[in-house]
Backbone as JSON Lines, residues from 0, in Angstrom:
{"i":0,"aa":"M","n":[19.87,-8.47,-15.06],"ca":[19.5,-7.13,-14.64],"c":[18.0,-6.97,-14.47]}
{"i":1,"aa":"R","n":[17.23,-7.63,-15.35],"ca":[15.78,-7.5,-15.31],"c":[15.18,-8.04,-14.02]}
{"i":2,"aa":"K","n":[15.79,-9.08,-13.46],"ca":[15.19,-9.66,-12.26],"c":[15.39,-8.79,-11.02]}
{"i":3,"aa":"F","n":[16.3,-7.82,-11.09],"ca":[16.51,-6.91,-9.98],"c":[15.64,-5.66,-10.09]}
{"i":4,"aa":"L","n":[14.96,-5.49,-11.22],"ca":[14.16,-4.3,-11.43],"c":[12.97,-4.21,-10.47]}
{"i":5,"aa":"L","n":[12.28,-5.32,-10.24],"ca":[11.12,-5.31,-9.35],"c":[11.51,-4.99,-7.91]}
{"i":6,"aa":"P","n":[12.49,-5.67,-7.31],"ca":[12.87,-5.29,-5.94],"c":[13.38,-3.84,-5.84]}
{"i":7,"aa":"L","n":[14.09,-3.38,-6.87],"ca":[14.56,-1.99,-6.86],"c":[13.4,-1.01,-6.95]}
{"i":8,"aa":"L","n":[12.4,-1.33,-7.76],"ca":[11.22,-0.48,-7.89],"c":[10.47,-0.4,-6.56]}
{"i":9,"aa":"L","n":[10.28,-1.55,-5.91],"ca":[9.59,-1.55,-4.62],"c":[10.41,-0.84,-3.55]}
{"i":10,"aa":"M","n":[11.73,-1.0,-3.58],"ca":[12.58,-0.3,-2.62],"c":[12.51,1.21,-2.86]}
{"i":11,"aa":"L","n":[12.41,1.62,-4.11],"ca":[12.27,3.03,-4.44],"c":[11.0,3.61,-3.81]}
{"i":12,"aa":"F","n":[9.89,2.89,-3.91],"ca":[8.65,3.37,-3.3],"c":[8.72,3.35,-1.78]}
{"i":13,"aa":"F","n":[9.44,2.4,-1.23],"ca":[9.66,2.36,0.22],"c":[10.38,3.63,0.67]}
{"i":14,"aa":"I","n":[11.36,4.06,-0.08],"ca":[12.12,5.27,0.26],"c":[11.33,6.53,-0.04]}
{"i":15,"aa":"I","n":[10.59,6.55,-1.15],"ca":[9.8,7.71,-1.54],"c":[8.73,8.03,-0.5]}
{"i":16,"aa":"E","n":[8.15,7.0,0.13],"ca":[7.15,7.25,1.18],"c":[7.75,8.09,2.3]}
{"i":17,"aa":"S","n":[8.95,7.74,2.71],"ca":[9.61,8.47,3.79],"c":[9.93,9.9,3.37]}
{"i":18,"aa":"I","n":[10.43,10.07,2.17],"ca":[10.76,11.4,1.67],"c":[9.5,12.26,1.54]}
{"i":19,"aa":"F","n":[8.42,11.66,1.08],"ca":[7.15,12.38,0.93],"c":[6.67,12.91,2.27]}
{"i":20,"aa":"V","n":[6.76,12.08,3.31],"ca":[6.32,12.5,4.64],"c":[7.18,13.65,5.15]}
{"i":21,"aa":"E","n":[8.48,13.6,4.9],"ca":[9.37,14.66,5.36],"c":[9.13,15.97,4.63]}
{"i":22,"aa":"L","n":[8.79,15.92,3.35],"ca":[8.63,17.13,2.56],"c":[7.22,17.71,2.61]}
{"i":23,"aa":"M","n":[6.25,16.96,3.13],"ca":[4.88,17.42,3.19],"c":[4.74,18.49,4.27]}
{"i":24,"aa":"P","n":[4.14,19.63,3.93],"ca":[3.97,20.68,4.95],"c":[2.98,20.22,6.04]}
{"i":25,"aa":"P","n":[3.17,20.72,7.27],"ca":[2.3,20.27,8.37],"c":[0.84,20.65,8.2]}
{"i":26,"aa":"K","n":[0.57,21.81,7.61],"ca":[-0.81,22.21,7.39],"c":[-1.13,22.12,5.91]}
{"i":27,"aa":"V","n":[-2.0,21.2,5.58],"ca":[-2.41,21.0,4.19],"c":[-3.83,21.54,4.04]}
{"i":28,"aa":"F","n":[-4.01,22.44,3.1],"ca":[-5.3,23.06,2.82],"c":[-5.87,23.75,4.07]}
{"i":29,"aa":"G","n":[-5.0,24.34,4.89],"ca":[-5.43,25.09,6.05],"c":[-5.74,24.26,7.29]}
{"i":30,"aa":"N","n":[-5.71,22.96,7.18],"ca":[-5.99,22.09,8.32],"c":[-4.8,21.18,8.59]}
{"i":31,"aa":"E","n":[-4.77,20.61,9.76],"ca":[-3.68,19.69,10.1],"c":[-4.1,18.26,9.81]}
{"i":32,"aa":"Y","n":[-4.26,17.94,8.55],"ca":[-4.56,16.58,8.14],"c":[-3.29,15.75,8.19]}
{"i":33,"aa":"I","n":[-3.47,14.48,8.42],"ca":[-2.35,13.55,8.41],"c":[-2.44,12.77,7.1]}
{"i":34,"aa":"L","n":[-1.54,13.06,6.19],"ca":[-1.5,12.36,4.9],"c":[-0.43,11.28,4.97]}
{"i":35,"aa":"V","n":[-0.86,10.05,4.83],"ca":[0.07,8.92,4.9],"c":[0.16,8.28,3.51]}
{"i":36,"aa":"P","n":[1.32,8.37,2.87],"ca":[1.45,7.72,1.58],"c":[1.63,6.21,1.76]}
{"i":37,"aa":"H","n":[0.9,5.46,0.98],"ca":[1.05,4.0,0.97],"c":[1.41,3.56,-0.45]}
{"i":38,"aa":"F","n":[2.41,4.24,-1.01],"ca":[2.81,3.94,-2.38],"c":[3.34,2.52,-2.52]}
{"i":39,"aa":"L","n":[4.07,2.06,-1.53],"ca":[4.6,0.7,-1.56],"c":[3.47,-0.31,-1.52]}
{"i":40,"aa":"M","n":[2.49,-0.09,-0.66],"ca":[1.37,-1.03,-0.58],"c":[0.58,-1.05,-1.87]}
{"i":41,"aa":"I","n":[0.42,0.1,-2.49],"ca":[-0.29,0.14,-3.77],"c":[0.48,-0.63,-4.83]}
{"i":42,"aa":"A","n":[1.8,-0.46,-4.85],"ca":[2.62,-1.22,-5.81],"c":[2.51,-2.72,-5.54]}
{"i":43,"aa":"I","n":[2.46,-3.12,-4.28],"ca":[2.32,-4.54,-3.95],"c":[0.95,-5.06,-4.36]}
{"i":44,"aa":"I","n":[-0.09,-4.26,-4.15],"ca":[-1.43,-4.68,-4.58],"c":[-1.48,-4.83,-6.1]}
{"i":45,"aa":"L","n":[-0.92,-3.86,-6.82],"ca":[-0.92,-3.95,-8.28],"c":[-0.06,-5.11,-8.77]}
{"i":46,"aa":"L","n":[1.02,-5.4,-8.07],"ca":[1.83,-6.58,-8.4],"c":[1.01,-7.84,-8.17]}
{"i":47,"aa":"T","n":[0.23,-7.87,-7.11],"ca":[-0.62,-9.03,-6.82],"c":[-1.65,-9.24,-7.92]}
{"i":48,"aa":"V","n":[-2.21,-8.15,-8.41],"ca":[-3.27,-8.25,-9.42],"c":[-2.7,-8.58,-10.8]}
{"i":49,"aa":"Y","n":[-1.66,-7.87,-11.21],"ca":[-1.17,-7.99,-12.59],"c":[0.09,-8.84,-12.74]}
{"i":50,"aa":"G","n":[0.79,-9.08,-11.68],"ca":[2.08,-9.75,-11.77],"c":[1.98,-11.25,-11.64]}
{"i":51,"aa":"P","n":[3.14,-11.87,-11.48],"ca":[3.18,-13.33,-11.31],"c":[2.46,-13.76,-10.03]}
{"i":52,"aa":"K","n":[1.92,-14.95,-10.08],"ca":[1.16,-15.49,-8.96],"c":[2.03,-15.53,-7.69]}
{"i":53,"aa":"N","n":[1.48,-15.09,-6.6],"ca":[2.08,-15.1,-5.26],"c":[3.23,-14.11,-5.06]}
{"i":54,"aa":"Y","n":[3.64,-13.35,-6.07],"ca":[4.71,-12.37,-5.87],"c":[4.27,-11.27,-4.91]}
{"i":55,"aa":"G","n":[3.03,-10.83,-5.0],"ca":[2.55,-9.76,-4.14],"c":[2.57,-10.14,-2.68]}
{"i":56,"aa":"V","n":[2.15,-11.36,-2.37],"ca":[2.15,-11.82,-0.98],"c":[3.58,-11.98,-0.48]}
{"i":57,"aa":"L","n":[4.45,-12.52,-1.31],"ca":[5.86,-12.7,-0.93],"c":[6.54,-11.35,-0.67]}
{"i":58,"aa":"Y","n":[6.38,-10.42,-1.58],"ca":[6.95,-9.1,-1.37],"c":[6.25,-8.36,-0.24]}
{"i":59,"aa":"G","n":[4.99,-8.68,0.01],"ca":[4.29,-8.12,1.17],"c":[4.95,-8.54,2.47]}
{"i":60,"aa":"F","n":[5.32,-9.83,2.57],"ca":[6.04,-10.29,3.76],"c":[7.39,-9.59,3.89]}
{"i":61,"aa":"L","n":[8.15,-9.55,2.81],"ca":[9.48,-8.96,2.88],"c":[9.46,-7.48,3.23]}
{"i":62,"aa":"F","n":[8.62,-6.73,2.55],"ca":[8.58,-5.3,2.81],"c":[7.79,-4.96,4.07]}
{"i":63,"aa":"G","n":[6.88,-5.82,4.5],"ca":[6.22,-5.63,5.78],"c":[7.22,-5.76,6.92]}
{"i":64,"aa":"L","n":[8.1,-6.76,6.83],"ca":[9.15,-6.91,7.83],"c":[10.09,-5.71,7.8]}
{"i":65,"aa":"L","n":[10.5,-5.29,6.62],"ca":[11.38,-4.13,6.49],"c":[10.7,-2.87,7.03]}
{"i":66,"aa":"F","n":[9.43,-2.71,6.75],"ca":[8.67,-1.55,7.23],"c":[8.63,-1.54,8.75]}
{"i":67,"aa":"D","n":[8.39,-2.71,9.36],"ca":[8.37,-2.79,10.82],"c":[9.74,-2.49,11.42]}
{"i":68,"aa":"I","n":[10.78,-2.99,10.81],"ca":[12.13,-2.77,11.34],"c":[12.51,-1.29,11.27]}
{"i":69,"aa":"V","n":[12.2,-0.64,10.16],"ca":[12.65,0.73,9.95],"c":[11.73,1.76,10.61]}
{"i":70,"aa":"Y","n":[10.41,1.6,10.51],"ca":[9.5,2.67,10.88],"c":[8.73,2.47,12.19]}
{"i":71,"aa":"T","n":[8.55,1.27,12.65],"ca":[7.72,1.07,13.84],"c":[8.52,0.44,14.97]}
{"i":72,"aa":"E","n":[8.06,0.67,16.19],"ca":[8.69,0.06,17.34],"c":[8.09,-1.31,17.62]}
{"i":73,"aa":"I","n":[6.96,-1.6,17.04],"ca":[6.25,-2.84,17.3],"c":[6.44,-3.77,16.11]}
{"i":74,"aa":"M","n":[7.1,-4.87,16.33],"ca":[7.35,-5.82,15.25],"c":[6.09,-6.63,14.95]}
{"i":75,"aa":"G","n":[5.73,-6.73,13.7],"ca":[4.68,-7.64,13.29],"c":[3.43,-7.03,12.75]}
{"i":76,"aa":"I","n":[3.18,-5.74,13.02],"ca":[1.93,-5.15,12.54],"c":[1.91,-5.16,11.01]}
{"i":77,"aa":"Y","n":[2.91,-4.56,10.4],"ca":[2.93,-4.49,8.94],"c":[3.41,-5.8,8.33]}
{"i":78,"aa":"L","n":[4.17,-6.57,9.08],"ca":[4.56,-7.91,8.62],"c":[3.33,-8.76,8.37]}
{"i":79,"aa":"C","n":[2.31,-8.59,9.18],"ca":[1.06,-9.33,8.99],"c":[0.11,-8.62,8.02]}
{"i":80,"aa":"L","n":[0.05,-7.29,8.11],"ca":[-0.94,-6.55,7.32],"c":[-0.61,-6.5,5.83]}
{"i":81,"aa":"F","n":[0.65,-6.29,5.46],"ca":[1.0,-6.19,4.04],"c":[0.6,-7.45,3.27]}
{"i":82,"aa":"P","n":[1.04,-8.65,3.69],"ca":[0.64,-9.83,2.92],"c":[-0.84,-10.15,3.04]}
{"i":83,"aa":"L","n":[-1.45,-9.84,4.2],"ca":[-2.88,-10.1,4.36],"c":[-3.7,-9.24,3.4]}
{"i":84,"aa":"V","n":[-3.37,-7.97,3.31],"ca":[-4.08,-7.08,2.38],"c":[-3.84,-7.52,0.93]}
{"i":85,"aa":"A","n":[-2.61,-7.9,0.6],"ca":[-2.32,-8.38,-0.75],"c":[-3.13,-9.64,-1.06]}
{"i":86,"aa":"Y","n":[-3.23,-10.54,-0.1],"ca":[-3.99,-11.78,-0.3],"c":[-5.48,-11.49,-0.47]}
{"i":87,"aa":"I","n":[-6.02,-10.6,0.35],"ca":[-7.44,-10.24,0.24],"c":[-7.71,-9.62,-1.13]}
{"i":88,"aa":"C","n":[-6.83,-8.74,-1.59],"ca":[-7.01,-8.12,-2.91],"c":[-6.91,-9.17,-4.02]}
{"i":89,"aa":"Y","n":[-5.99,-10.11,-3.85],"ca":[-5.85,-11.2,-4.83],"c":[-7.14,-12.01,-4.93]}
{"i":90,"aa":"K","n":[-7.72,-12.36,-3.78],"ca":[-8.95,-13.14,-3.79],"c":[-10.13,-12.33,-4.35]}
{"i":91,"aa":"L","n":[-10.19,-11.05,-4.03],"ca":[-11.26,-10.21,-4.58],"c":[-11.16,-10.1,-6.1]}
{"i":92,"aa":"M","n":[-9.94,-10.01,-6.61],"ca":[-9.78,-9.87,-8.06],"c":[-10.06,-11.18,-8.79]}
{"i":93,"aa":"K","n":[-10.02,-12.31,-8.1],"ca":[-10.43,-13.57,-8.73],"c":[-11.94,-13.6,-8.94]}
{"i":94,"aa":"I","n":[-12.68,-12.85,-8.12],"ca":[-14.14,-12.79,-8.22],"c":[-14.56,-11.71,-9.2]}
{"i":95,"aa":"L","n":[-13.88,-10.56,-9.16],"ca":[-14.27,-9.39,-9.95],"c":[-13.52,-9.34,-11.27]}
{"i":96,"aa":"Q","n":[-13.96,-8.45,-12.14],"ca":[-13.27,-8.23,-13.41],"c":[-11.97,-7.49,-13.16]}
{"i":97,"aa":"T","n":[-10.96,-7.8,-13.97],"ca":[-9.66,-7.16,-13.79],"c":[-9.51,-6.01,-14.77]}
{"i":98,"aa":"N","n":[-10.37,-5.0,-14.63],"ca":[-10.18,-3.78,-15.42],"c":[-9.63,-2.69,-14.51]}
{"i":99,"aa":"I","n":[-9.17,-1.62,-15.09],"ca":[-8.47,-0.59,-14.33],"c":[-9.38,0.07,-13.29]}
{"i":100,"aa":"V","n":[-10.64,0.23,-13.58],"ca":[-11.55,0.85,-12.62],"c":[-11.7,-0.04,-11.39]}
{"i":101,"aa":"M","n":[-11.89,-1.33,-11.59],"ca":[-12.03,-2.24,-10.46],"c":[-10.73,-2.37,-9.67]}
{"i":102,"aa":"V","n":[-9.61,-2.38,-10.38],"ca":[-8.31,-2.47,-9.7],"c":[-8.08,-1.21,-8.85]}
{"i":103,"aa":"T","n":[-8.47,-0.05,-9.36],"ca":[-8.36,1.18,-8.59],"c":[-9.22,1.1,-7.34]}
{"i":104,"aa":"F","n":[-10.44,0.64,-7.5],"ca":[-11.35,0.5,-6.36],"c":[-10.81,-0.5,-5.33]}
{"i":105,"aa":"I","n":[-10.32,-1.63,-5.78],"ca":[-9.77,-2.64,-4.87],"c":[-8.5,-2.12,-4.2]}
{"i":106,"aa":"S","n":[-7.7,-1.35,-4.91],"ca":[-6.49,-0.77,-4.31],"c":[-6.84,0.2,-3.19]}
{"i":107,"aa":"I","n":[-7.87,1.0,-3.39],"ca":[-8.32,1.92,-2.34],"c":[-8.85,1.13,-1.14]}
{"i":108,"aa":"I","n":[-9.57,0.05,-1.4],"ca":[-10.04,-0.8,-0.31],"c":[-8.84,-1.4,0.43]}
{"i":109,"aa":"G","n":[-7.81,-1.82,-0.31],"ca":[-6.62,-2.37,0.32],"c":[-5.91,-1.36,1.21]}
{"i":110,"aa":"V","n":[-5.8,-0.13,0.74],"ca":[-5.17,0.93,1.55],"c":[-6.02,1.2,2.79]}
{"i":111,"aa":"A","n":[-7.34,1.22,2.63],"ca":[-8.22,1.44,3.78],"c":[-8.09,0.3,4.79]}
{"i":112,"aa":"L","n":[-8.0,-0.94,4.31],"ca":[-7.81,-2.07,5.22],"c":[-6.49,-1.96,5.97]}
{"i":113,"aa":"L","n":[-5.44,-1.55,5.27],"ca":[-4.14,-1.37,5.91],"c":[-4.21,-0.29,6.98]}
{"i":114,"aa":"E","n":[-4.79,0.84,6.65],"ca":[-4.91,1.93,7.6],"c":[-5.76,1.54,8.8]}
{"i":115,"aa":"L","n":[-6.91,0.93,8.55],"ca":[-7.79,0.54,9.65],"c":[-7.16,-0.54,10.52]}
{"i":116,"aa":"G","n":[-6.45,-1.48,9.9],"ca":[-5.76,-2.52,10.66],"c":[-4.69,-1.94,11.57]}
{"i":117,"aa":"A","n":[-3.9,-1.02,11.04],"ca":[-2.86,-0.39,11.86],"c":[-3.48,0.45,12.98]}
{"i":118,"aa":"Y","n":[-4.57,1.16,12.68],"ca":[-5.24,1.95,13.71],"c":[-5.8,1.05,14.81]}
{"i":119,"aa":"E","n":[-6.47,-0.02,14.43],"ca":[-7.07,-0.92,15.42],"c":[-6.0,-1.59,16.28]}
{"i":120,"aa":"M","n":[-4.88,-1.96,15.68],"ca":[-3.79,-2.55,16.48],"c":[-3.26,-1.53,17.49]}
{"i":121,"aa":"N","n":[-3.14,-0.29,17.09],"ca":[-2.68,0.75,18.01],"c":[-3.71,1.04,19.1]}
{"i":122,"aa":"V","n":[-4.98,0.91,18.79],"ca":[-6.02,1.09,19.81],"c":[-5.97,-0.08,20.8]}
{"i":123,"aa":"I","n":[-5.8,-1.28,20.3],"ca":[-5.78,-2.47,21.16],"c":[-4.63,-2.4,22.16]}
{"i":124,"aa":"I","n":[-3.47,-1.95,21.72],"ca":[-2.32,-1.91,22.63],"c":[-2.15,-0.55,23.3]}
{"i":125,"aa":"N","n":[-3.18,0.28,23.2],"ca":[-3.21,1.6,23.86],"c":[-2.06,2.52,23.45]}
{"i":126,"aa":"R","n":[-1.73,2.56,22.18],"ca":[-0.69,3.47,21.69],"c":[-1.28,4.72,21.07]}
{"i":127,"aa":"T","n":[-2.59,4.81,21.02],"ca":[-3.24,6.02,20.49],"c":[-4.46,6.35,21.34]}
{"i":128,"aa":"D","n":[-4.73,7.62,21.46],"ca":[-5.94,8.06,22.16],"c":[-6.89,8.77,21.21]}
{"i":129,"aa":"M","n":[-6.63,8.66,19.92],"ca":[-7.45,9.3,18.9],"c":[-8.76,8.52,18.74]}
{"i":130,"aa":"T","n":[-9.88,9.23,18.78],"ca":[-11.17,8.57,18.56],"c":[-11.31,8.2,17.09]}
{"i":131,"aa":"F","n":[-12.21,7.27,16.82],"ca":[-12.37,6.85,15.43],"c":[-12.9,7.98,14.57]}
{"i":132,"aa":"A","n":[-13.76,8.82,15.12],"ca":[-14.31,9.95,14.35],"c":[-13.19,10.92,13.95]}
{"i":133,"aa":"S","n":[-12.34,11.28,14.89],"ca":[-11.26,12.2,14.54],"c":[-10.23,11.5,13.66]}
{"i":134,"aa":"Y","n":[-10.01,10.22,13.87],"ca":[-9.09,9.46,13.01],"c":[-9.59,9.45,11.57]}
{"i":135,"aa":"S","n":[-10.87,9.19,11.4],"ca":[-11.39,9.1,10.03],"c":[-11.38,10.45,9.32]}
{"i":136,"aa":"M","n":[-11.64,11.55,10.06],"ca":[-11.64,12.86,9.42],"c":[-10.24,13.43,9.22]}
{"i":137,"aa":"D","n":[-9.35,13.19,10.17],"ca":[-8.02,13.79,10.1],"c":[-6.99,12.93,9.39]}
{"i":138,"aa":"R","n":[-7.19,11.63,9.35],"ca":[-6.17,10.77,8.76],"c":[-6.7,9.86,7.65]}
{"i":139,"aa":"L","n":[-7.79,9.13,7.9],"ca":[-8.24,8.12,6.93],"c":[-8.67,8.73,5.61]}
{"i":140,"aa":"I","n":[-9.57,9.69,5.63],"ca":[-10.08,10.28,4.39],"c":[-8.98,11.02,3.62]}
{"i":141,"aa":"P","n":[-8.14,11.86,4.27],"ca":[-7.04,12.49,3.51],"c":[-6.04,11.47,2.96]}
{"i":142,"aa":"T","n":[-5.77,10.42,3.71],"ca":[-4.85,9.38,3.24],"c":[-5.42,8.66,2.03]}
{"i":143,"aa":"L","n":[-6.69,8.32,2.08],"ca":[-7.32,7.65,0.92],"c":[-7.35,8.57,-0.3]}
{"i":144,"aa":"T","n":[-7.56,9.85,-0.09],"ca":[-7.56,10.81,-1.2],"c":[-6.17,10.89,-1.84]}
{"i":145,"aa":"L","n":[-5.14,11.04,-1.02],"ca":[-3.77,11.1,-1.53],"c":[-3.42,9.84,-2.31]}
{"i":146,"aa":"N","n":[-3.74,8.68,-1.75],"ca":[-3.39,7.43,-2.4],"c":[-4.24,7.17,-3.64]}
{"i":147,"aa":"F","n":[-5.47,7.68,-3.66],"ca":[-6.29,7.58,-4.87],"c":[-5.65,8.35,-6.02]}
{"i":148,"aa":"I","n":[-5.15,9.53,-5.73],"ca":[-4.46,10.32,-6.76],"c":[-3.24,9.57,-7.27]}
{"i":149,"aa":"F","n":[-2.48,8.96,-6.34],"ca":[-1.31,8.18,-6.75],"c":[-1.72,6.98,-7.63]}
{"i":150,"aa":"I","n":[-2.79,6.32,-7.27],"ca":[-3.25,5.16,-8.06],"c":[-3.64,5.61,-9.47]}
{"i":151,"aa":"I","n":[-4.38,6.7,-9.56],"ca":[-4.8,7.2,-10.87],"c":[-3.59,7.49,-11.76]}
{"i":152,"aa":"L","n":[-2.53,8.03,-11.15],"ca":[-1.34,8.39,-11.94],"c":[-0.49,7.18,-12.33]}
{"i":153,"aa":"T","n":[-0.54,6.11,-11.55],"ca":[0.41,5.02,-11.77],"c":[-0.19,3.68,-12.17]}
{"i":154,"aa":"V","n":[-1.5,3.53,-12.15],"ca":[-2.07,2.21,-12.38],"c":[-1.73,1.68,-13.78]}
{"i":155,"aa":"Y","n":[-1.8,2.5,-14.78],"ca":[-1.54,2.01,-16.14],"c":[-0.06,1.64,-16.35]}
{"i":156,"aa":"P","n":[0.9,2.48,-15.94],"ca":[2.3,2.05,-16.09],"c":[2.63,0.78,-15.29]}
{"i":157,"aa":"F","n":[2.08,0.67,-14.08],"ca":[2.3,-0.55,-13.3],"c":[1.69,-1.75,-13.99]}
{"i":158,"aa":"K","n":[0.51,-1.59,-14.54],"ca":[-0.17,-2.69,-15.24],"c":[0.71,-3.2,-16.37]}
{"i":159,"aa":"R","n":[1.21,-2.3,-17.18],"ca":[2.05,-2.71,-18.31],"c":[3.34,-3.38,-17.83]}
{"i":160,"aa":"H","n":[3.98,-2.82,-16.82],"ca":[5.24,-3.38,-16.33],"c":[5.04,-4.77,-15.71]}
{"i":161,"aa":"F","n":[4.03,-4.92,-14.87],"ca":[3.82,-6.2,-14.19],"c":[3.32,-7.28,-15.13]}
{"i":162,"aa":"E","n":[2.56,-6.89,-16.15],"ca":[2.13,-7.88,-17.14],"c":[3.33,-8.36,-17.96]}
{"i":163,"aa":"K","n":[4.25,-7.46,-18.31],"ca":[5.48,-7.86,-19.0],"c":[6.32,-8.78,-18.12]}
{"i":164,"aa":"L","n":[6.39,-8.47,-16.84],"ca":[7.13,-9.3,-15.91],"c":[6.54,-10.7,-15.85]}
{"i":165,"aa":"A","n":[5.21,-10.8,-15.77],"ca":[4.56,-12.1,-15.72],"c":[4.81,-12.89,-17.0]}
{"i":166,"aa":"L","n":[4.77,-12.21,-18.15],"ca":[5.04,-12.9,-19.42],"c":[6.5,-13.37,-19.51]}
{"i":167,"aa":"S","n":[7.43,-12.56,-19.02],"ca":[8.84,-12.96,-19.08],"c":[9.14,-14.13,-18.16]}
{"i":168,"aa":"L","n":[8.41,-14.26,-17.07],"ca":[8.63,-15.39,-16.18],"c":[7.96,-16.65,-16.69]}
{"i":169,"aa":"D","n":[6.89,-16.51,-17.47],"ca":[6.22,-17.68,-18.04],"c":[7.02,-18.28,-19.2]}
{"i":170,"aa":"A","n":[7.77,-17.44,-19.9],"ca":[8.49,-17.92,-21.07],"c":[9.7,-18.76,-20.71]}
């Protein structure tokens, strides 16, 4: 039963992202900001940092493919971005200290890389006409704020859970 807990947890965040978008009112704080939850990506980044070696990249591939199949018409954007962001965060954490403040900072950088990568891919294939200035004010900054709040609320429980998972796999 324990080995199914991690995939179920990640699947739960995959579903919660969709529910969050549906329940979010169109006008937040009087403006039409676009808030994009990246709860799954944050969980994958935290799994990469605190969990067993290479699990974050592996689950990044699996859930990136699932994300592309379910949510996007273009196959491959998130299939490439999820594991790439997880790998970059993994390499950064090998250089930096693994304390909660640094992990929070690296997680925000990971979400920003994911958002910017998806935006740039959409610009390259002409699927968006949004300028970078309006994108950063209407989507990037509100998205990073939302995900920062989520990281603050969940980093410690994820840390404890993924460290226990790593210890159980080592034994």
